[in-house]
N, C-alpha and C positions, 0 to 999 in steps of 0.2 A: 318373573324370574322362574326358570325351570328347576324343579327339585331333582338334583343330580343323584341323590341317594335312592329316590324312588325309581329313577331310570335304571340304575345299576341293579336294584333288586329285581325289577321286572326282567332284565336281560338274563339274570342268573336263573330265574324260574323257567324261562323259555329254553335255556340251554339244558337244564336238568330234564325237562319234559322230553326234549328231543333226544337226549342220550338214552333215556329209558325206552323210547320207541325203537331206537336203533338196536338196543340190546335184545329186546323181545324178538325183533325180526331175525337176528342172528341165531337165537335159540330155536325158533321154528324151523329155520333152514338147516341147522345142524342135526335136528332130530331125525330127519329122513335122509341121511347122508348116503350117497351112492358114488362109486368111482366115476361113473359117466357124468356126474353133476359137478365134478371138480372145477371145470372151466367156468361153469355158470356161477358157482359160488365165488370164485376169484373175481369175476367181473362185478358181482353184486357188492363184494367188499370194497372194491375200488370206487364204485359209484357212491357207496355210503361215505367213504372217507372224503371224497371230493365234495359231497354235499355238506359234510360236517365243516370242512374248511371254509366253504362259501358262507354258511350260516354264521360261523365265528367272525368272519370278516365283516358281514353286515352288522353284527352286534357291536363290534369294536367301533366301526364307523359311526353308528348311532350314538354311542356313548360320547365319542369325541365331539360330534356335531352338537350334542345337547349341552355339553359342559364348556365348550369353547366360547370365550368372550373376547371379541376382537379389541385391540388397543385403540383407544380414542386418540386420533392424531393430534388433537388439541393439547393433550397432556404428554405427548411424546414427540418433542421437536425433531425435525429432520436431522439426520446424521451430518448434513452439510454444515449446519451451524456449529455442531460440536467440532467438526474438523477445522472450521475457520477459527473458532475461538481457541483451539489448542493446536495451532499450526506447528508442525515439526520441522520447519525449514532449517532450524538450527537449535542448538541445545539450550540457549539462554534467553535470547530475545524472542519469546514466543507466547507470552501469557498476557493477562489483562493489565499488568503493570508496565507494559512496554509499548513500543510504537506499533500502530496498526499497519497492515499491508494495504497498499492502494494499487491503482491500475498499473503503474509503471513497474511494480514488483512482479507482475504476472507476464510482463513482456520478456521475450527471449533475449538474453544478453548478446547474442550474435546477430541481432536484428540489423545492426549497422555494418555487418561484415562485408557487404558488397560495395560499400562506399570507399572510394580511394582516398588516401591521405597524402599529405605533402611532405616530401623529404627535402633535404638540403640540395640534393642533385636536381631536384625539379625546379629550383629557382633559376630563371634564365639570367645568364650573365649579360651585361651590357656590351653588345657587339660593336657599338660605335667607337671608332678609334679616337684616342685622346690627342687632340691637336693643339690644346691650350699650352702656351708657354709657361715656364716656371714663374715668370714675373706676373703673368695674368693670374696664375693660381694663388700666388702670394697675396694678390689684391683681393681675392675672394675670401680669404681666411678672415673670420670675424663677422662676415655678413650673415644676415638671417638665413636659416636653412629653409629651402623650399620643400615642404613636406609632400608636395605633389610630384616631385621629381621621381622618375621611374627608378633611377639608381638608388635613391634614398629608400624607396619601397623595398627593393631587393635586399639591401643591406639590413633593413629592419627584420624582414622575414627570416633571413639566414641567422641573425643573432638570436631571434626567438626560438627557432628550431634547435640551435646548438645549445642554448641555455636550458631549455625545458625538455630534457631527453626522455622523460617518463610519460609524455602525452603524445597523442596523434593529432596533428593539425589537419582539419578538413577544409577550412576556408579562412582567408585573410580579408579584412576590410581595408579600404584605401586609407592611407595615413592622412591625418588632418593636423593642423597647427596645434601645438601644445600650449603650455602655460607661458612660455617665453620664446625668444627667437632661435634658441638652439634645441628645442624639444618638439617632438612630434608624438601624437597619440595614435595608436592603432589597435583595432579589435580583431579577435579571431575566435573561431569556433573550434572546439577540440573535444577529445574524449581520452581519458587516461588509458594507457596501454594495458594496464592490469584491471581495467574497469569491468565490473560484474553486472552493472545496471545498464539497461538500454536507455541512455540519455546523452544529450549533448550539453556542453557547458560553453559559456561565452565569457571571455576575459577581454579587458581593454586596458592597456598599460601605456605609461609615459616612457618615451625613449629619448635619452639625451644624445644628440648627434654632434659629432665634430667633423671638421673638414681640414684635411692635411694640406701641406704646401704643394703636394703633387696632384691636387684636385680630387683625391679619393675621400670617400665618406667612411666613417666607422661609428659604431655604437659604443658610447662611453659607459652608459648605465641603463638598466631597465628597471622601472619602478615596481612597486608592490602590486598585488592583486587589485584590479579595478582602479588603478591610479590614473588611467588615461580617460577621464570622464568625457572629454570632448568627442571621443570616438564612439560613445554609446548612443548618441542621439539617432533616432530613426527618422527617415524622411517622411514628410507629410504629403497626403494626396491633395487633390484639387478642392476637397471639402475642408481642408485644414486638419484632417484626422490622421493619426499615425497609420502607416501602412501595416497590414497584418501579414503580408507575404513573408514567409520564413525561408531562408536559403536551404535548410535541410529538407524542406518539403519537395524540393526539386530532386533530391537524391532518394527519398524514402516515400513509398506509397502510404505508410502508416505514420501519423504524426507522433513524434517523440518529445518527451519533456525537454525544454530548453532553458537551462538555468543561466541567469545573468541578464536576461532581457528585461526591459522596462515592463512592469506589471500594470495591466489595466483591468482591475477587478471591480469597476464601478457597477452599480446595479442596473440591470436591463429595465427598460420602461416600454409601455405600450404606446405607440405613436399617436393613435387616434381612437375615438369612440367606436368607429366602424370596425377597426381591426380587433379591438377588445371584444366587441359583441359577436364577431364572427369566430372567435377562438373557442376552443374546448379545453377544459381545465380539470385537473385532479388535485385534491388536497387531502392530506392525512391530518386528522384532528385528535389531539389528546394522546392517550396511550401511556404505557409504563416504561418506555425506552429512555425517558429523560433521566439524566444524571447516572446512567449506567456507564459501563466501560466504553471507550471509543470504538472498540471492536464491535460491540453490540449496536451502537449507534450507526456505524457504517453499514453493517449487515442489514439493518432495518431500512436505512435510507436507500440503499441500493435496490431493495425490494420495491420501494415506492417509485423510484426512478425507472425500474424495469417495467412496472405496471403502466406507468405513464407512457412509456414508449410503445408498449404493446397496444394500448388503447389509442395511440396517436394523439395524446393530449399533452398540454403544458403542465409540468409539475409546479404547484405552488408550494414553495419551501420556506421554512423559517431559518434565517441565518444565525439567530441567537441560540447558542448551545449552552448546555449545563455540563461542566467538566466534572467527572466523578472524583470523589475524594481519593480513590486509589491512584490517581495520577498526580496528586498534590502533596507537597511536603506538609501543608497545614492539616491534612487529613479531613478536610471539609469539602463538600460539594460546592462548586462555584458557578453561579449563573452569569449570564451576560458575555459569554465567550463567543466571538464571531467566527463563523464557519471559515472565513477567509484567513484567519490566523493560522489555520492548520491544513487547509486544502486549497487547491488551485481553482478558484472560482472563475477566473478568466477562461481557462480551458473548458470548464463545465458549461458556461453560458454560450461559448462558441460552438460546442459540440452537441448540445442538447437544448431543448426548449424548457426553460425554467423561469420563474418569476419569484421575487421576494414577496412574502405574504402581506407585508405592510402596504406595498404598492398595489397588490392585487385587491385587497379589501377596500382600499380607498377608491379604486376605479369601480369596483362592484357596487359600492354604496351609491356612487354617482349615477350609474347607468342601468342597474339591473331592473328597476321598475319601469323606467322609460322605454327600454328596449325589450322588455318581456323576457329577461334572462331567467332560466329555470335551474333548479338544484335537485339532484338525485341523491338522497341520503342512504348510506349503507352502514349498518351498525353491527354486522355479523361478519367476522373474518372468514367464515366458511362460504361467503358469497364470493366466488372465484372471479378473477378478471375476465375469464371466458364468458361468464354470465352477464358481464357489463359491456361486452363488445358492441351490443346493439343499442345502448342507451344514447339518446339524442340530446339530453339536457346539456346546458352550457357547462355546468359544474357537477362533478361527482365528488361528494364528500364522504370519505370513510371516517366515521366517528368511533373511536376506541374507548372502551369503558375503563373502569378503575381496578378490575380484578386481574392481578398478575398470576401466571404469565400469559393468560388468555388475551391480554390486550397489547402484546408486543406486535409491532408492525410486521416483522418478518413472518408471522404466522400466515399472512396473506399469500405468501409464496411457497407454502408447504403443500404436501400431498400431490394431487394431480397437477397443480400449477407449476411445480418444479420443472417439469419437462416442457412447459409452454413459455413461461416468462423467464427470461434470462437476465441475470444481473449484469449491467453494462460496465464492467470494471474499467474499461478503457477510458471512461469519461471522468473518473475522479483520480487526480494525482495529488501528491503532497504539495504544500505551499511552496511557491517559488522563492518566497522570502526566506523561509527556513532553509531550503536547499541551497540558497545562495550563501548562507552562513556555513553550511557544510562544505561547499566548494571553496570558500575563502580559507577555511582551516586546512583543507587538503592542499590548497595551493601554497599556503605558507610553509607546508612541509614538502613542497615540490612534488606532491603526489608520489613520494618515495618514502613510505613508512610502513611498519607493521603494527598490528593492533591486538590488544588483549582485553577481554571483558572479565572483570573480577567482581563477583558477587560476595558481599559480606553482610553488613548491616545486621538486621534482626535474625537472619538465617544463621549467621556465624555464632550468634549467642545461644541459639536453640540446639543444645547438644543432643537432645533426644531424637530429633528428626534429622539433624545434620551433624553427626558426631565428629566428622573429620574436616569439615569445611574451614573452620577457624585455623587449624594447623596447616592445612594444605594451601591456604592463601596467605600465610605469613610471609614476610619478606624473604626469609631464608629458604622456605620451600619454593617460593616463586622463582628465586634465582636459580635454584637447582633444576626445576622443571623447564623454565624458559631457555636455559642454556642449550638444550637439545632441539629447540624449536625456532629460536630467534638468534640470528648472528650478533656477535658483540658489536657495539658501536652504532647499532641501527636506531633511527628515530622510532620510538615506541609510544603509540597513543594508547592510553589506559582509560577505558570506559568503566566506571565503577560507581557503586552507591556508597562507597566509603567517604564520609564527610571530610575527614582529615587526610588530605592527600600526602601530607608529610610522612604518613605511615609507610609510603612506598619509596622513601628517600634512599634506602639501601640499593634499589635497582639502578640508581644513577651511576653506580660504579661500572656498570656494564652497558647501559643504554642511555640514550638521550630521551628522557621521559616527557610526555606531554599530556595535559588534562584539559577538560572542557573549559574550566574557569580561567585558563591561560588566555582565552580569546574573548574575554568579556567585552572588549571594545567593539565587538561586532554587533552587540545588542544593547549597549549602554545609551545614555541620553544623547550622545553625539553621533550615534550610528544612523545609517540610512534605514535600517529595520525599525528603529525606534520612531523616527519621523513618519514613516509610511503607516505603521500600525496605529499611531496616534491619530492620523487623519481618518483612518477607517473607523476609529472609536470616538468620533465627534470631538476631537481635541483632548481627550482624556488619555494620559499615558497608559500603556499596556505593559503588564508584568510579563517577563519572560518566565512563564510558569513551568511547573514540573513536567507536563507533557511535552512542551517545547524542548526542554532540556533533554528529556529522554529521547525524543525524536532526533535531535541533532547528534547526540552522543552515539545513538545506534547507527545512524547513517554514516558518520565518520568512521566508526568501527568497521562497517562493511566495505569501506574503501581502502582498507589496509591491504597490502600485498599478501601478507600472511595474517591469518586471523586465529587467535587462540581463545577458546571458550572455557568457561569455568567448569561446567558439568560434563563436558566432553574431554577436556584436556588437563584440568588442574586438580580435580578432586575425585575420590572414589565414591563420594556421596551422590545420591539421586537428586534431581532438580526438585521434585515434590516431596522429598523426605525418604526416610528409611523404607525399604522394600517397595519403592514405587518405580524403580528403574525398569524401563521397557522401551519399546520402539516409540512410544508416545511421550516419554519424559526423560530419556537419557541422552 
């Protein structure tokens, strides 16, 4: 360690010695002053002044160089993680207790702008003249409806477009027979007209068809969201597998989330010993990211995925997560949560090379000695991916220690690595099953609703940090504030942490209010979500946990035509408490 006091004292002595020398020189020159020496003395003074400035500059630089201690990057995380964890995309849903951003949130909302949508005028009328007699038509009444009839198809398309005025239709599937002789099921792909997310949704509904005595068809009734299950099934290829070709890929060069499709998130397997032994793998082992916020988990996971892609290796990942207590009403960390509960594993495995760690270690145990497979161990996060690019071993294992925060996975991607290894955000999307619940709620509201997020809970009780929040979010204050923002009579979805929703009953005088628990049937034991997640969880029922609730509540909120935020629109208080209002928290 350099003694900064000694350096400063030495600099002072040098400066005083130099000043004395300059003074003596000036006295010698002034003692023999003559008029003709005026110019020479002026030049000498200028030279002395310049030399003095130069010496001072050297001394200052020396002191700074001696006393400067560069920041250790291991103890000063990248500003990118700070930005990610405190995203300012909106005023409320942006901290560790809310839903994390994923790949689809970074896509431009106008990414589908160049795709054409279908209007009523685009549906071709049946140009074939009707030559059937009235007696013949009467004879047809009551007979089974032929759902493959082109006229029936056109009638169903028109009925759907006219009834669901708040969505854009991009594609209709061919109708198929429904549950009885008078019903047909038809699927379509759509996007809400006011949609802010770059995604497509799929709906399939039951249509009750009637035939009149003049041989014309009409739609009597259209069923609820996803009521036309017969139209959901995808065709199978020659191997008996579901085809993966998606209609929207014909319209868009970049794959977009498609909500409503059958989900296939089974685990990938290595087909043979040869293919396993020829592969190259990367695994992150241990570390302090477990049981942290979902934001930190994803930021670290994306670093691992980015390094695997940079090294052209398969990422060996653990699907079992620990959900932080900050996401749970129980206030306890919960192990055993499946990655597929929260994220779209089907999209990930189709877009990147990944393997579940259980399958990987099973195969490794069987074949690594026989095939001479080798392992390269890395125990220092400062070993950059660039230094590992030439490693030929079958497996690179990054082993992280127990000292936080030095053992966070995302540390691998800091420093010089930030400009080399990019996090592949387009590979990780939200769970299709959760987004299907979001779509179902929005569809029940006909995609025609406004939304408000109301924060109360513990913050409203803490008058020191949030002195106005309780009063500003009282029913009376809400009615007054919302009257200038939301039209009377509108469907109003209220996303809130207030446990007793009857607190907001006074708002029913002006609005048709809706809350998340109104739609419990979408995740109860009779729901499709319940059955699917139980299969993923080896037959054990899955709790619709706090993070899932927050995720669905948030996503429904963002699909409102008008969105009212707590700390932007309802209260004078700052999101993070008194005197914290800024561009980062207001």
